[in-house]
C-alpha positions as CSV (number, residue, x, y, z in Angstrom):
1,X,2.3,14.3,27.4
2,X,5.7,13.7,25.9
3,X,8.6,16.2,26.6
4,X,10.2,15.7,23.2
5,X,8.8,15.3,19.7
6,X,8.4,11.6,18.4
7,X,9.5,11.4,14.8
8,X,7.3,9.5,12.5
9,X,9.8,6.8,11.0
10,X,13.3,7.2,12.5
11,X,15.9,4.6,10.9
12,X,17.3,1.8,13.3
13,X,20.9,2.0,12.4
14,X,23.3,0.0,14.4
15,X,27.3,-0.3,14.9
16,X,27.4,-3.1,12.1
17,X,26.2,-0.6,9.6
18,X,28.5,2.2,11.1
19,X,31.6,0.0,10.9
20,X,30.9,-1.2,7.4
21,X,30.7,2.4,6.1
22,X,34.0,3.4,7.9
23,X,35.7,0.3,6.2
24,X,34.2,1.4,3.0
25,X,35.6,4.9,3.4
26,X,39.0,3.5,4.2
27,X,39.0,0.8,1.3
28,X,39.7,3.3,-1.5
29,X,36.5,2.6,-3.5
30,X,33.3,4.5,-2.6
31,X,31.2,4.1,-5.7
32,X,29.6,1.0,-7.4
33,X,31.9,-1.8,-6.5
34,X,32.1,-5.1,-4.6
35,X,29.8,-4.2,-1.7
36,X,27.0,-3.2,-4.3
37,X,27.4,-6.5,-6.0
38,X,27.3,-8.3,-2.6
39,X,24.2,-6.5,-1.6
40,X,22.6,-7.3,-5.0
41,X,23.3,-11.0,-4.6
42,X,22.2,-11.2,-0.8
43,X,18.9,-9.2,-1.7
44,X,18.2,-11.6,-4.7
45,X,18.7,-14.6,-2.3
46,X,16.6,-13.1,0.4
47,X,13.8,-12.4,-1.9
48,X,14.0,-15.4,-4.0
49,X,14.4,-13.1,-7.1
50,X,15.8,-14.2,-10.4
51,X,18.2,-11.4,-10.6
52,X,18.7,-7.9,-8.9
53,X,20.1,-4.6,-9.7
54,X,21.0,-1.9,-6.9
55,X,20.2,1.7,-7.9
56,X,19.9,5.0,-6.3
57,X,16.1,5.1,-5.6
58,X,12.8,3.1,-6.3
59,X,11.8,5.9,-8.7
60,X,15.1,5.0,-10.7
61,X,14.2,1.6,-10.6
62,X,10.8,2.0,-12.1
63,X,12.2,4.2,-14.7
64,X,14.7,2.0,-16.1
65,X,12.2,-0.8,-15.8
66,X,10.0,1.0,-18.2
67,X,13.0,1.8,-20.6
68,X,14.3,-1.8,-20.5
69,X,10.5,-2.9,-21.7
70,X,10.7,-0.3,-24.5
71,X,7.7,1.7,-23.1
72,X,7.9,5.4,-24.4
73,X,6.0,7.8,-26.5
74,X,2.6,6.9,-27.5
75,X,2.2,4.0,-25.1
76,X,-0.1,4.1,-22.0
77,X,0.6,2.6,-18.5
78,X,-2.3,2.0,-16.0
79,X,-1.7,2.8,-12.6
80,X,-3.2,3.9,-9.4
81,X,-4.2,7.5,-8.1
82,X,-3.4,6.4,-4.6
83,X,0.4,6.6,-4.6
84,X,3.3,8.9,-4.3
85,X,4.0,11.0,-7.4
86,X,7.1,9.2,-8.3
87,X,5.3,6.2,-9.5
88,X,3.5,8.4,-12.1
89,X,6.3,10.8,-12.8
90,X,8.4,8.0,-14.2
91,X,5.6,7.3,-17.0
92,X,5.7,10.8,-17.9
93,X,9.6,10.8,-18.2
94,X,9.3,8.1,-20.7
95,X,6.7,10.3,-22.7
96,X,4.3,7.7,-22.1
97,X,0.7,8.3,-20.9
98,X,-0.3,7.5,-17.3
99,X,-4.0,6.1,-17.1
100,X,-5.1,6.3,-13.5
101,X,-7.9,4.1,-11.8
102,X,-9.4,3.9,-8.5
103,X,-8.6,1.7,-5.6
104,X,-10.3,-1.0,-3.6
105,X,-12.0,0.1,-0.3
106,X,-10.2,-2.2,2.1
107,X,-6.5,-2.1,1.3
108,X,-6.6,1.0,-1.2
109,X,-4.7,-0.9,-3.5
110,X,-5.3,-0.7,-7.4
111,X,-8.6,-2.1,-8.2
112,X,-8.1,-5.1,-11.0
113,X,-11.8,-4.5,-12.1
114,X,-11.1,-1.0,-13.0
115,X,-7.7,-1.9,-14.6
116,X,-9.6,-4.4,-16.9
117,X,-12.0,-1.6,-18.0
118,X,-9.1,0.9,-18.5
119,X,-7.4,-1.7,-20.8
120,X,-10.5,-2.0,-22.7
121,X,-11.3,1.8,-23.3
122,X,-7.6,2.8,-23.7
123,X,-5.5,2.5,-26.8
124,X,-1.9,1.7,-26.8
125,X,-1.7,0.1,-23.3
126,X,1.5,-1.4,-22.7
127,X,2.0,-2.1,-19.0
128,X,0.2,-2.1,-15.7
129,X,2.0,-0.4,-12.7
130,X,0.5,-1.6,-9.4
131,X,1.5,-0.4,-6.1
132,X,1.7,-2.5,-3.0
133,X,0.5,0.2,-0.8
134,X,1.6,0.6,3.0
135,X,3.3,-2.9,2.4
136,X,0.1,-5.0,1.7
137,X,0.5,-6.6,-1.6
138,X,-2.1,-5.6,-4.5
139,X,-4.3,-8.3,-5.8
140,X,-1.5,-9.8,-8.1
141,X,-3.2,-12.8,-9.1
142,X,-5.9,-10.6,-11.0
143,X,-3.3,-8.3,-12.3
144,X,-1.1,-11.0,-13.9
145,X,-4.3,-12.6,-15.3
146,X,-5.2,-9.2,-17.0
147,X,-1.6,-8.7,-18.2
148,X,-1.4,-12.3,-19.7
149,X,-4.7,-12.0,-21.4
150,X,-3.9,-8.8,-22.9
151,X,-0.2,-9.1,-23.6
152,X,1.0,-6.6,-21.1
153,X,4.1,-6.1,-18.9
154,X,3.7,-5.4,-15.2
155,X,6.1,-3.3,-13.3
156,X,5.4,-3.5,-9.4
157,X,6.0,-0.6,-7.2
158,X,7.1,-2.4,-4.2
159,X,8.6,0.6,-2.4
160,X,6.7,-0.3,0.8
161,X,6.6,-4.2,0.3
162,X,10.0,-5.5,1.6
163,X,9.5,-8.2,3.1
164,X,5.7,-8.8,2.1
165,X,4.4,-12.2,1.2
166,X,1.4,-13.0,-1.1
167,X,0.2,-16.8,-0.9
168,X,3.7,-17.4,0.8
169,X,5.6,-15.9,-1.9
170,X,7.8,-13.0,-1.1
171,X,7.3,-10.1,-3.3
172,X,10.0,-9.9,-5.8
173,X,10.2,-13.7,-6.1
174,X,8.7,-15.2,-9.5
175,X,4.9,-16.1,-9.2
176,X,3.3,-18.8,-11.0
177,X,0.3,-16.6,-12.3
178,X,3.0,-14.4,-13.9
179,X,4.3,-17.0,-16.4
180,X,4.6,-15.4,-19.7
181,X,4.3,-11.9,-18.3
182,X,7.3,-9.6,-18.6
183,X,7.5,-8.7,-14.7
184,X,10.0,-6.3,-12.9
185,X,9.7,-5.1,-9.4
186,X,11.0,-2.0,-7.6
187,X,11.9,-1.6,-4.1
188,X,12.9,1.4,-2.1
189,X,15.6,1.8,0.5
190,X,14.7,5.5,1.4
191,X,15.5,6.7,5.0
192,X,12.1,5.9,6.1
193,X,11.6,2.4,4.6
194,X,11.8,-0.9,6.3
195,X,15.2,-1.5,5.1
196,X,17.2,1.7,4.4
197,X,20.5,2.7,2.7
198,X,19.8,6.5,3.2
199,X,18.6,6.7,-0.3
200,X,18.5,3.6,-2.7
201,X,16.6,1.1,-4.4
202,X,16.5,-2.3,-6.0
203,X,15.1,-3.6,-9.2
204,X,14.5,-7.5,-9.4
205,X,13.1,-9.8,-12.3
206,X,14.2,-11.9,-15.1
207,X,18.0,-11.8,-15.8
208,X,17.5,-10.5,-19.4
209,X,15.5,-7.7,-18.3
210,X,17.5,-6.8,-15.5
211,X,20.7,-6.9,-17.6
212,X,19.0,-4.4,-20.0
213,X,18.0,-2.2,-17.0
214,X,21.7,-2.3,-15.9
215,X,22.7,-0.8,-19.1
216,X,20.2,2.0,-18.8
217,X,21.2,2.5,-15.1
218,X,24.7,3.9,-16.1
219,X,24.9,6.0,-18.9
220,X,24.2,3.2,-21.4
221,X,27.6,2.1,-21.1
222,X,28.8,-1.3,-22.1
223,X,31.2,-1.5,-19.2
224,X,30.7,0.1,-15.6
225,X,33.0,2.2,-13.7
226,X,34.1,-0.5,-11.4
227,X,35.3,-2.7,-14.3
228,X,37.1,0.2,-16.0
229,X,39.2,1.4,-13.2
230,X,40.4,-1.8,-11.6
231,X,42.9,-4.5,-12.8
232,X,40.0,-6.6,-14.1
233,X,38.9,-4.0,-16.7
234,X,39.8,-1.8,-19.5
235,X,39.7,1.7,-20.2
236,X,37.8,1.1,-23.6
237,X,34.0,1.2,-23.4
238,X,31.2,1.9,-25.8
239,X,27.7,3.8,-25.4
240,X,25.0,1.4,-26.6
241,X,21.8,3.6,-25.6
242,X,21.3,7.0,-23.9
243,X,21.2,5.8,-20.3
244,X,20.9,7.5,-17.0
245,X,23.1,7.9,-13.7
246,X,21.3,5.6,-11.5
247,X,23.8,3.4,-9.8
248,X,24.1,2.6,-6.1
249,X,27.5,3.3,-4.7
250,X,29.3,1.1,-2.3
251,X,28.8,3.5,0.6
252,X,25.0,3.0,0.4
253,X,25.3,-0.7,-0.1
254,X,27.5,-0.8,3.0
255,X,24.4,0.1,5.0
256,X,22.1,-2.1,3.1
257,X,24.2,-5.4,3.7
258,X,23.8,-5.1,7.5
259,X,20.1,-3.8,7.2
260,X,19.3,-7.0,5.3
261,X,20.9,-9.1,8.1
262,X,18.7,-7.5,10.7
263,X,15.5,-7.1,8.5
264,X,13.7,-10.1,10.1
265,X,14.3,-8.8,13.5
266,X,13.3,-5.5,12.6
267,X,10.1,-6.7,11.1
268,X,9.2,-8.6,14.3
269,X,9.5,-5.3,16.2
270,X,7.2,-3.7,13.5
271,X,4.6,-6.4,13.8
272,X,4.8,-6.1,17.7
273,X,4.0,-2.3,17.4
274,X,1.1,-3.1,15.0
275,X,-0.4,-5.7,17.4
276,X,-0.4,-3.1,20.2
277,X,-2.1,-0.5,17.9
278,X,-4.7,-3.0,16.7
279,X,-5.4,-4.2,20.3
280,X,-5.8,-0.6,21.6
281,X,-7.0,1.5,18.7
282,X,-9.3,-1.1,17.2
283,X,-11.5,-0.6,20.3
284,X,-12.4,3.0,19.4
285,X,-15.5,3.2,17.2
286,X,-14.3,6.4,15.6
287,X,-11.4,4.9,14.1
288,X,-10.9,2.3,11.2
289,X,-7.8,0.3,11.6
290,X,-5.8,-1.4,8.7
291,X,-7.4,-4.2,6.9
292,X,-5.2,-7.4,6.1
293,X,-6.3,-9.9,3.7
294,X,-6.1,-13.8,4.7
295,X,-3.5,-14.4,2.0
296,X,-1.3,-11.7,2.8
297,X,1.7,-11.0,5.1
298,X,2.1,-7.4,5.1
299,X,5.5,-5.6,5.3
300,X,3.7,-3.0,7.5
301,X,5.6,-0.1,6.2
302,X,2.8,2.2,7.2
303,X,0.0,2.0,9.9
304,X,-3.0,3.8,8.4
305,X,-5.9,5.0,10.4
306,X,-9.1,6.3,8.9
307,X,-11.4,8.6,11.0
308,X,-15.1,7.9,11.0
309,X,-16.4,11.5,10.5
310,X,-20.0,10.7,11.7
311,X,-18.3,9.9,15.1
312,X,-15.9,12.7,15.6
313,X,-16.3,16.3,15.7
314,X,-12.8,17.1,14.3
315,X,-11.6,16.1,10.8
316,X,-8.2,14.7,9.8
317,X,-6.1,18.0,9.6
318,X,-7.2,18.9,13.2
319,X,-6.5,15.4,14.3
320,X,-3.0,15.6,13.1
321,X,-2.5,19.0,14.6
322,X,-3.7,17.7,18.0
323,X,-1.1,14.9,17.8
324,X,1.6,17.4,17.0
325,X,0.5,19.4,20.2
326,X,1.0,16.2,22.0
327,X,4.5,15.9,20.5
328,X,3.7,12.9,18.4
329,X,4.4,13.0,14.6
330,X,1.9,11.7,12.1
331,X,1.4,11.9,8.4
332,X,-0.6,11.3,5.4
333,X,-0.1,8.7,2.8
334,X,-0.8,9.9,0.1
335,X,-2.3,13.0,-1.6
336,X,-3.7,11.3,-4.5
337,X,-2.2,12.0,-7.8
338,X,-5.3,13.5,-9.1
339,X,-5.2,16.2,-6.6
340,X,-1.9,17.6,-7.7
341,X,-2.2,20.5,-10.0
342,X,0.1,19.1,-12.8
343,X,-2.0,15.9,-13.3
344,X,-5.2,17.4,-12.6
345,X,-4.8,19.9,-15.4
346,X,-2.9,17.9,-17.8
347,X,-5.5,15.0,-17.8
348,X,-8.4,16.8,-16.6
349,X,-8.9,14.5,-13.7
350,X,-11.6,15.1,-11.0
351,X,-12.2,13.8,-7.6
352,X,-15.5,12.2,-8.5
353,X,-13.6,10.0,-10.8
354,X,-11.8,8.2,-8.0
355,X,-14.5,8.1,-5.2
356,X,-12.9,5.5,-3.0
357,X,-9.5,7.0,-3.1
358,X,-10.8,10.6,-2.6
359,X,-13.0,9.5,0.3
360,X,-10.1,7.7,2.0
361,X,-7.8,10.6,1.6
362,X,-9.9,13.1,3.4
363,X,-10.0,11.0,6.6
364,X,-6.6,9.1,6.6
365,X,-3.5,9.7,8.8
366,X,-0.4,7.4,9.3
367,X,1.0,6.6,12.9
368,X,4.5,6.5,13.8
369,X,5.9,3.0,13.0
370,X,9.7,2.1,13.3
371,X,11.7,-0.7,14.9
372,X,13.4,2.4,16.5
373,X,10.5,3.2,18.5
374,X,10.4,1.8,22.1
375,X,7.3,0.6,24.1
376,X,7.3,3.9,25.7
377,X,7.0,5.7,22.4
378,X,4.2,3.3,21.3
379,X,2.4,3.9,24.4
380,X,2.6,7.8,23.8
381,X,1.1,7.4,20.5
382,X,-1.8,5.2,21.7
383,X,-2.4,7.7,24.5
384,X,-2.3,10.7,22.2
385,X,-4.7,9.1,19.8
386,X,-7.2,7.8,22.5
387,X,-7.1,11.1,24.2
388,X,-8.0,12.9,21.0
389,X,-10.8,10.5,20.0
390,X,-12.3,10.8,23.5
391,X,-12.2,14.5,23.6
392,X,-13.9,14.8,20.3
393,X,-16.2,11.8,20.0
394,X,-19.9,12.6,19.0
């Protein structure tokens, strides 16, 4: 057994990131400036996106996406119950109504058939907000088709999905099936993400929509602080709408610039860890390992196990406790939205409305997965899981 606790998802930060942050601190400019603009452009080029806007979180990116699309009070947005709460909070923040649907059994991504049904039964639907859960892209061909036929916008929660691909296209790049569909994509650079800036996010999409989102991201001002306080700018500005304070500072972008340089190498390490998990844990009949569709290159943000309760004498919670006793961190992604008091009570949600999500939630756990994990760390995870299964198998 390990002598020290193995954290679930530690970041992999190198000297390049540290040196860039130090240079930024010494530059005399800490907030949104040249480094942020460089990060936006390099991220745009990496993903193939038409335009990119760096912000302080994926939550902020989704919020200003809704604002830029004009979605507000009286509108409805269809999304999934299997996500982190921020995906749904931003709909509430715009005084719109979230309409939650169940997920597909294999990937736990939003179920397009249920999206179609929700569009037909719900007045005032203006957008679909799918989540690329765990780094596996949702069925976007079907989602774009629904959006195009019903005149809806699509805002993709890609917090887990850098650098995932669908049919060879990187998430964030334009999709043929999205022609004519207003489409924005939100990425996360939170501390546990595949690329981290500590906190942070990026919004990508058509230049006209990203330009509108940029104004929303900084107080609705016609000039940003960088232009006002440098020799390039003027003290005079105007406020054209009641915006937010969501801009990314150069200190965060400094980390992101080098994380982006190292992303391919970090992803190769993630895939190597996933291959070890698949090879060993896939042999255990009491466990269900992740499903990946043929047309997908997953970003592998989360490695999800689902327990088979008919083959184990302990449940998910006890399993995680046993992992912790062996000094291995595990987690749950996510508590479905319909389980949270606010949404349960406000919209009269019940577990039986979401049988796939509810059934998966009750038996899921996420294993440690980070390029910072060594082969010994991975071996310790595999040993802990195998030991628990063998000790509790029916």
